[in-house]
N, C-alpha and C positions, 0 to 999 in steps of 0.2 A: 239175693246175695247180700241183703242188708245186714244180716247177722255177722257176716265176715268182714264188715268195714273196719278199717283201722281208726281208732279214736286217738286224737292228739291232745296232749295236756301240756301246754307250754305256759310258763309263769313269768316270762321275761318282762312284761310291762308292769309288774307289781314291785313294790319295795321288797328288799331282801327278807325283812322280818315277816312280811305277809306271805312271801313265797314259801318260807319254811313252815309256817303255820298250816298252810294248805297241803304242802307236801307231807307233813307229819300225819295229817288226817287221811290223806290218800293211801299211804303205804301201810297204815295201821293194821289191816288184816294180815299182812305178812310179817312186818317187823315194827318195833318201836325204834324210832330214829331220834338222835340227839346231836347237838353240836357242843364242842368243848370249850370254845373261846368266843368272846365278843367279836373278834376279827372274823371268825368263820360265819357268824350270824350276819354280819354286815355285808359279807361277800357272797352269800348263798345264792345259788342258781340251780335250777332243775327243770328237766322236761322229759316226758315219757310218751311213747306211742304204744298202744295195746291193740292186739288183734286176736279174735278167737281162731283157733286152729283145731277143728273137730271138737273134741271134748277137753282140749287144753287151752292155755292162754299164753301168748308170746308177747313180751314187752321189749322195747328198745329204749334204753334209758341213758341219759347224760346228766351228771350232777356233780356238785362240789363235794369235797370230803365230808364224812359224817360217821357216826357210830350207829351200828345196827345191833339190835338185841331182840331176843325171843326167849321168854322164860316159860316155866311150866304153866303158869296162869294164862299166858297167851295160847299155849298149846291147847289147854282145856277149853278155852272160850271161843277160839276162832272157828272150830268145826271144819278146818281145811286139812284133809288127810291126803296131802300131795307131796310129790318129790319135785324139787326145783333144780333145773339144769341151767347153769350160767356159763356164758362165754365172755370173759373180759376182753374187750377190744382194746381198751387203754386203761391205765391205772392199776391199782392193786389193792388187796386188803389182807389183813392178818388178825388173828385172834384165836378164839376157842369155838369149836363146834362140838357140843357135848363136852367130853373131856379130851378131845383131840385138838392139838395145836395145829393151826393151819396158816399157810402163807400162799396166797394166789396172786400170780403175776399176769400181765397182759399176754394174751394168747392161750392161757390155760382154760380148761373145761372143768368146772367144779360142780359138786352135787351137794345139795342141802335137803334134809328131811324135815318137813314141817311138823313132825311129831317129836322133834328133839329141840334142845335149847341151843342157843348160840350167843356170842357177843364178839363182834368184829369191828375193826376200825378201817375204813376205806379212805384212800386218797381221792382226789378228783378222778372221775372214772366215766367210761362209757361201756355199757354191757348189753348183752342180750340175755333175757331171762325167760325160760320156758317153764310154766307151772303145769305139772303133768300129773293126772290121776295115778295114784300108786300102782293100780293093777295094770297100767299100761306098760310098766317096766318090770318084767318078772324078776330081774336080778335084784330089785329092791326088796323082794320078799325073802331072799336067802342070804343077803350080805348087808353088812353095816356100811352104807355108802356116805353117811353124814360127814361132810368135811373132806371127802376124798376128792382128788384132783388128777386130771391127766395134764401133764406138762405141755406147754405150747410147742416145745421143740420136738415132741413126738408126732409122727406122721398121722396117727389116728386122731390126735387132738386137732390137727389142722383140717382133717376131713370133716370132723364133726362141727368145728367152727364154721367152715365153708357152708355146710348143710344148714346150719342155723341162720347164717346171714342170708342165704338164698330164700329160706323159708320166710324170713321177716320181709324180704323184698316182694314176695309173691303171695303172701298169705291172703290178701284181699281178693285175689283172682282165682283161688282154688275152689273147686266144688267140695262139698263135705266128704265125698268119697276120696278125692285126691288128697285132701288135707289129712284124712286118716291114714292113707298110705304113706304120706311123707312122715308122719309121726312114727308109723311102724318101722320105716327105714332107719330113722334116728335111733329108735330103741334097739334095733338089731346091731347098729354100730356100737352103742354103749355096752350092750350085753357081750359083745365080742372083744371088748377092750380090756386093759389091765385093771379096770375096776373090779374084775372078778377075783383079784388077789386080795380084796378086802376081807377082813375077818368075818366068817359066817356066824350069824346069830340065829341058829335054827329055832330055838324055843321062842325067842322074841318074834321071829318071822311068823311062826305058827299063830301066835297071839294076834299079831297085826293083821294076818289074813282073816282070822275069825272075826276080829273087830270090824274090818272093812265089810265082810259079808253081812254081818248083822246090821251095820249101819245102812247098807244098801236095801236090806229087807225093810227096815224102819221107814226109810224115805219112800218106798213103794207103797206102804200101807199107812201113811200118816193120817188119812181120812177115816181110818177104822177106829171107832171109839173103844173097841174091845182089845186094842193092842196092849199087851201087858207082858211082864216077865215070863209068865207061864206059856202064853201063846208064842212069844219069841223063842223061848228055849225049845219048844216042840217043833216049830217051823225050821229053826236053824240047827237042830240036832246038837245042842250043847246043854249042859246042866245049868240049873239056876245059879249054882255057886260060881261056875265059870262066867256066867253072864254078869253077875255082880262084880267079879274081880276085873273083868275087861272094861267095865264102865265106872270103876272107882274114881278115876281122875275127873269124870264128868259129873260127879256128885250122885251117881247111881243111874241106872238105865231109864227109869221113869223121868228123872230130871233131863236126861239127854233127849228123850222123846218130846217132852214139853218144849224144850228149847227149839228143836227142829220144827215143831208145829208152829211156834210163834214166828220163826224165820220165814216159813212159807206164807204165813198170813201177812207179814211185813211186805214180802215181795208182791203178793197179790194186790194189796192196797196201794202200792206205788205204780201199778200198771194203769195206763190210760183207760182201758176198758172196765176198770174196777168201779167207775162211776155208776154203772148199772147194777152193781152188786151190793146188797145191804151188809152192814157189819155183822149181823147175825148169820148171814149166809157164808161170809168169809170165815167166821168162827167154825161153822159146821163143816165146811170144806177142808178146814185145817185140823179136824179131829176133836174139836171141843163140843161138848154137849150143853154148855151153859154160856150164854153171851156175857153174863156178869163175870163169871170166872175168867173167861177169855180176856175181857177188857182189863180186869185187875192184873192178870198175868202179863199182858202186853205192856201195861204201864210200868210194871216192875222190871221188865227186860229192856225197854227202849226209852224209858223216862218220858213217855207221852201217851196219850190216848190213841186208839186206832183212828178216830176221826181226825185227829191232828196230823197223823202221818199221811192220811188221804189228802187233807187240805194242803199240806206242804208240797206233796207230789203234784197236785193239780196246779199249783203256782210255780212249779219248776224249782222249788226250794226244799227238796227233800233233805233230811238230816245229812250234814256233811260227812259224818262218820259212817262207814259201811256198817250195816246191821251185823251183829255178831252171828257168825255161822253162814253168812251168805256165800254162795258158790262163786268161784272166780268169774264166771260170765256175768253175774250180777254186779261184780265189782266194776265192770265197764260202765254200767248204768250209773253207778255212783260217781265214776270219773266224769261222765258227761254232765251230771247235775252240778258237780263242783265247778266244772268249767263254765257253766252258764251263770254262776253267781258273781263272776268278776269281769 
């Protein structure tokens, strides 16, 4: 059950400026956060608990007011193709999700799409945030949910909020099968809600579905040195022109593959058992055929050599910022390493 353990990240014993600096690094895979006044910086406080729930991640967060932003650069670099379900227990936020004006109050259930942009301003708040793989929520493939909300006065919002709170309370005790069933139940509630009134984006949904399918194929074959646009197009039954269009934001499909291979290598190097694995073997297992090319690419992506990442991980001082593209469950490891530094 160790994988299901809740990780607490509380900053209360640090100065406010130090708290915000660590908080900024912690939430960076999801959002860029900022404060607008010196008074906010001097009074900043935050704490978060995170627990894996099957293939999703559930966080419970309490923090002072701040600005949240995610632009297309963040979308391209993060590698997170997920939908975020939030339940604001207290506080509120307002702003823009894509081109949709939003205002979320305590009690509401809101949805964010990590493939879209946002800029919002939150008051002091407490919320539950479920980071959910896109294919878990079928309605996300056929409707534009970004910025949509179920109002707290609606019965379905109260039921979904209660389900999320119960899930947060018991996540650490659920077996993987039970956790998966709990997520399925939540997705059924969401799919039967008024979120279905969101404007359908059929063409965009088809592209998102194809993109997700191709990304999943890439991740399953990262160690194949022959992975290429031609083999991908054949395996996923799309044209090479479609492939290039779908990965335009990532700088092209080969750039995306290289990034995912480097992210896998980073994760391997930071594992305790990696001590018994040579750098060359890590490179090979990640799909590289040249250790020199691997080391040069690794340094370009993470601003350090592979041996430096291993050394920092061994000392419990792995880089504070989550590596670009690391999956949500890897984020928990980053949270734990950050916590151990103070």
